[in-house]
C-alpha positions in Angstrom: 0.0 0.0 0.0 2.8 2.4 0.8 4.6 1.6 -2.4 1.5 2.1 -4.4 1.0 5.6 -2.8 4.5 6.6 -3.5 4.2 5.7 -7.2 1.0 7.8 -7.7 2.1 11.0 -5.9 4.8 13.4 -6.8 7.6 14.1 -4.3 7.2 17.3 -2.3 10.5 18.6 -3.6 9.8 18.1 -7.3 9.6 21.4 -9.1 10.9 22.7 -12.4 12.6 26.1 -12.0 11.0 27.7 -15.1 9.9 30.8 -13.2 13.2 31.3 -11.6 14.9 31.0 -15.0 12.6 33.6 -16.6 13.2 36.0 -13.7 17.0 35.5 -14.0 16.8 36.3 -17.7 14.8 39.5 -17.0 17.2 40.5 -14.3 20.2 40.0 -16.6 18.5 42.0 -19.4 17.7 44.8 -16.9 21.3 45.0 -15.7 23.2 44.4 -19.0 21.0 46.1 -21.6 19.4 48.9 -19.6 20.8 51.5 -22.1 19.3 49.7 -25.1 15.9 49.5 -23.5 16.2 53.2 -22.6 16.8 54.0 -26.2 13.9 51.8 -27.3 11.6 53.4 -24.7 12.5 56.9 -26.0 12.0 55.9 -29.6 8.6 54.3 -29.0 7.5 57.2 -26.8 8.5 59.7 -29.4 6.7 57.8 -32.2 3.5 57.7 -30.0 3.7 61.4 -29.1 4.3 62.3 -32.7 1.2 60.4 -34.0 -0.9 61.7 -31.1 0.2 65.2 -31.9 -0.9 64.8 -35.5 -4.3 63.4 -34.5 -5.0 65.7 -31.5 -3.7 69.1 -32.7 -6.0 69.8 -35.6 -9.7 70.5 -34.9 -11.9 67.5 -34.8 -13.7 68.4 -38.0 -10.4 68.2 -39.9 -9.8 64.7 -38.7 -13.4 63.9 -39.6 -12.8 65.0 -43.1 -9.8 62.8 -43.4 -11.6 59.8 -42.0 -14.5 60.3 -44.4 -12.1 60.7 -47.3 -10.2 57.4 -46.4 -13.5 55.6 -46.0 -14.9 56.8 -49.3 -11.7 55.9 -51.2 -11.7 52.5 -49.6 -15.3 51.4 -50.1 -17.6 54.2 -51.2 -20.1 56.6 -49.8 -21.9 54.1 -47.4 -18.7 53.5 -45.4 -18.0 57.2 -45.5 -21.4 58.2 -44.1 -21.2 55.4 -41.5 -17.7 56.5 -40.4 -18.8 60.1 -40.1 -21.8 59.2 -37.9 -19.6 56.9 -35.8 -16.9 59.5 -35.1 -19.6 62.1 -34.4 -20.8 59.8 -31.7 -17.3 59.8 -30.2 -17.4 63.6 -30.2 -20.8 63.6 -28.7 -19.8 61.4 -25.7 -16.8 63.6 -25.0 -14.3 60.9 -25.7 -12.5 62.4 -28.7 -9.1 63.1 -27.1 -9.1 59.6 -25.5 -10.1 58.0 -28.8 -7.2 59.8 -30.6 -4.8 58.6 -27.9 -6.0 55.1 -28.4 -5.8 55.4 -32.2 -2.3 56.7 -31.9 -1.3 53.7 -29.7 -2.9 51.3 -32.1 -1.4 52.8 -35.2 2.1 52.9 -33.7 1.9 49.3 -32.3 0.3 48.0 -35.5 2.9 49.7 -37.8 5.8 48.2 -35.7 4.1 44.8 -35.6 3.6 44.9 -39.4 7.2 46.1 -39.9 8.4 43.0 -38.0 5.9 40.5 -39.2 6.0 40.9 -43.0 9.8 40.3 -43.3 9.5 37.3 -41.0 6.6 36.0 -43.1 8.7 36.4 -46.3 11.6 34.6 -44.7 9.3 31.8 -43.5 7.9 31.5 -47.1 11.4 31.3 -48.6 12.8 28.8 -46.1 11.1 25.6 -44.7 13.6 25.5 -41.9 12.8 29.1 -40.9 9.1 28.3 -41.1 9.5 25.3 -38.8 11.5 27.5 -36.3 9.1 30.5 -36.4 5.8 28.7 -36.0 6.3 27.4 -32.4 7.4 30.9 -31.4 4.3 32.4 -32.9 2.2 29.8 -31.1 3.8 30.9 -27.8 3.3 34.6 -28.5 -0.3 34.2 -29.4 -1.4 31.8 -26.6 0.5 33.3 -23.7 -1.8 35.5 -21.6 -1.1 39.2 -22.4 -0.8 40.1 -18.7 2.4 37.9 -18.6 4.0 40.2 -21.2 3.3 43.2 -19.0 5.4 42.0 -16.1 8.8 42.1 -17.9 7.7 45.1 -20.0 7.0 47.1 -16.9 10.4 46.2 -15.5 12.3 47.0 -18.7 10.3 50.1 -19.9 8.6 51.4 -16.7 5.0 52.6 -16.4 3.5 54.4 -19.3 2.5 53.9 -22.9 5.6 52.0 -24.0 4.9 48.8 -22.0 1.5 48.7 -23.7 3.0 49.2 -27.1 5.5 46.4 -26.5 2.9 44.0 -25.2 0.6 44.8 -28.1 3.4 44.2 -30.7 4.2 40.8 -29.2 0.5 39.8 -29.0 -0.6 41.1 -32.4 2.2 40.3 -34.9 1.6 36.5 -35.2 -1.2 36.7 -37.8 0.8 39.1 -39.9 3.6 36.5 -40.1 1.3 33.6 -40.8 -0.8 35.4 -43.5 2.3 36.8 -45.3 3.8 33.3 -45.5 0.5 31.8 -46.6 0.0 34.4 -49.3 3.5 34.1 -50.8 3.4 30.3 -50.7 0.1 30.4 -52.5 1.4 32.3 -55.5 1.2 30.3 -58.8 4.5 28.6 -59.4 4.1 29.0 -63.2 4.1 32.7 -62.8 7.3 32.6 -60.7 8.9 30.3 -63.2 7.9 32.7 -66.0 9.6 35.6 -64.2 12.8 33.5 -63.9 12.6 32.6 -67.6 12.5 36.3 -68.5 15.6 36.8 -66.4 14.1 38.5 -63.4 16.2 38.6 -60.3 14.8 37.0 -57.0 14.3 40.5 -55.6 12.3 41.6 -58.7 10.2 38.4 -58.6 9.4 39.1 -54.9 8.5 42.8 -55.5 6.6 42.5 -58.8 5.1 39.0 -58.7 4.9 37.4 -55.3 4.1 40.4 -53.1 1.4 41.9 -55.5 -0.3 38.5 -55.9 -0.1 37.8 -52.2 -1.3 41.3 -51.2 -4.9 40.3 -50.4 -3.6 37.7 -47.9 -1.1 40.1 -46.5 -3.8 42.8 -46.1 -6.0 40.2 -44.3 -3.1 39.7 -41.9 -2.7 43.5 -41.5 -6.4 43.6 -40.6 -6.0 40.9 -38.0 -2.9 42.7 -36.5 -5.0 45.9 -36.1 -7.9 44.1 -34.5 -5.6 42.3 -32.0 -4.0 45.6 -31.3 -7.3 47.1 -30.4 -8.1 44.2 -28.2 -5.1 45.1 -26.1 -6.4 48.7 -25.4 -7.8 47.9 -22.0 -4.7 45.9 -20.9 -2.5 48.8 -22.0 -4.6 51.2 -20.0 -3.9 49.2 -16.9 -0.2 50.1 -17.1 -0.6 53.8 -17.7 -1.1 54.0 -21.4 -4.1 56.3 -21.1 -6.8 56.7 -23.8 -10.0 54.7 -23.9 -8.4 51.8 -22.1 -7.7 53.9 -19.1 -11.4 55.1 -19.2 -12.6 51.5 -19.2 -10.3 50.6 -16.2 -11.5 53.8 -14.4 -15.1 52.8 -15.0 -14.4 49.3 -13.7 -12.8 50.7 -10.5 -15.7 53.1 -9.9 -18.5 50.7 -11.1 -19.4 53.5 -13.5 -21.7 51.9 -16.1 -22.2 55.2 -18.1 -18.4 55.9 -18.5 -17.7 52.2 -19.3 -20.4 52.1 -22.0 -19.2 55.4 -23.6 -15.6 54.3 -23.7 -16.5 50.8 -24.9 -18.7 52.1 -27.8 -15.9 54.4 -28.8 -13.5 51.4 -29.0 -16.1 49.6 -31.1 -16.4 52.5 -33.5 -12.7 52.7 -34.0 -12.5 48.9 -34.5 -15.3 48.9 -37.1 -13.7 51.8 -39.0 -10.3 50.2 -39.1 -11.7 46.7 -39.9 -13.8 47.9 -42.8 -11.1 50.1 -44.3 -8.4 47.4 -44.2 -10.8 44.7 -45.3 -11.7 46.9 -48.3 -8.1 47.4 -49.3 -7.5 43.6 -48.8 -10.3 42.8 -51.3 -8.7 44.9 -54.1 -7.3 42.7 -56.9 -3.8 43.2 -58.2 -2.1 41.9 -61.3 1.5 41.4 -62.2 3.1 43.0 -65.3 2.0 41.4 -68.5 5.6 40.6 -69.6 6.1 38.5 -66.4 3.0 36.4 -66.7 3.5 32.8 -67.8 3.4 32.0 -71.5 0.4 29.7 -71.0 -1.5 32.5 -69.4 -0.6 34.9 -72.2 -1.7 32.3 -74.8 -5.0 31.8 -73.0 -5.6 35.6 -72.9 -4.6 36.0 -76.5 -6.9 33.1 -77.6 -9.8 34.6 -75.6 -9.2 38.1 -77.1 -9.0 36.6 -80.6 -12.2 34.6 -80.1 -14.0 37.7 -78.9 -12.8 39.7 -81.9 -13.9 37.0 -84.3 -17.3 36.7 -82.8 -17.9 40.4 -82.7 -16.6 41.0 -86.2 -18.5 38.2 -88.0 -21.2 39.8 -90.2 -24.7 38.7 -89.7 -26.2 37.3 -93.0 -29.5 38.7 -94.0 -32.1 35.9 -94.7 -32.4 35.1 -98.4 -35.8 35.8 -99.8 -37.6 32.8 -101.2 -37.8 32.7 -104.9 -34.8 34.9 -105.6 -32.5 33.8 -108.5 
């Protein structure tokens, strides 16, 4: 009986020191690379303050005109009118400055996440070994609770908007990498071979063939990056990032339903605008230059054009009258 019990229970001293190892790594980074993290903090803080200045300094109606123009160019007058009404609601509930602070944070974090994710996606698409190495890291980044990122981010970058940006980048960049790799790997191999046959360099094939044809998939990844960045707004507000996230946290502390609803509906409006605009750009079709398309594709297009010309140019015979000689 004693032997059976000892086989089914773990010893009291059994423990993997994973937490201690992570803490030791963070302590080493804090001591050895404090200057590097200070520079990164200053850079991210400057980027955020610059974007926020651009969004907050002009009168709100100037930003509204810009929002309406972007929405109209992306998808037409319906999205433009809906965006105008939505942002007027933000003005009406007195959350404009907080919304611009949140939008600045989302734009900066999304831009940095996209800047990191697209090259990684291209690398993963070009190398199977890189893809196999990157995928477990992406799984870790996407499934680890976001609050866990905030602990070392607070230690390395101190309280403020920068820890929120760093945590948002880590959490949001995974779909950008995955969708970029998927889009490039999905490009027709005949088109790529045609480019090589015409003497195009690998860089030119990437710029003029693979990236244009993969752009809908890449833009879908950009859309997901932005949506995940917006989902981190409240968490960023908990570490001093400000904006709508801080309003939601404040309403939670006060049990203030009105403030929470106003801040929440403002986040929803921002999310709907960014989602519709990026989805509209993702749906736009792009073509590669005609001289880099495959010979088979050119032949099919030429045959189709020739058949259309023959059909349209064939004269219609008038019916022959009965009894004519």
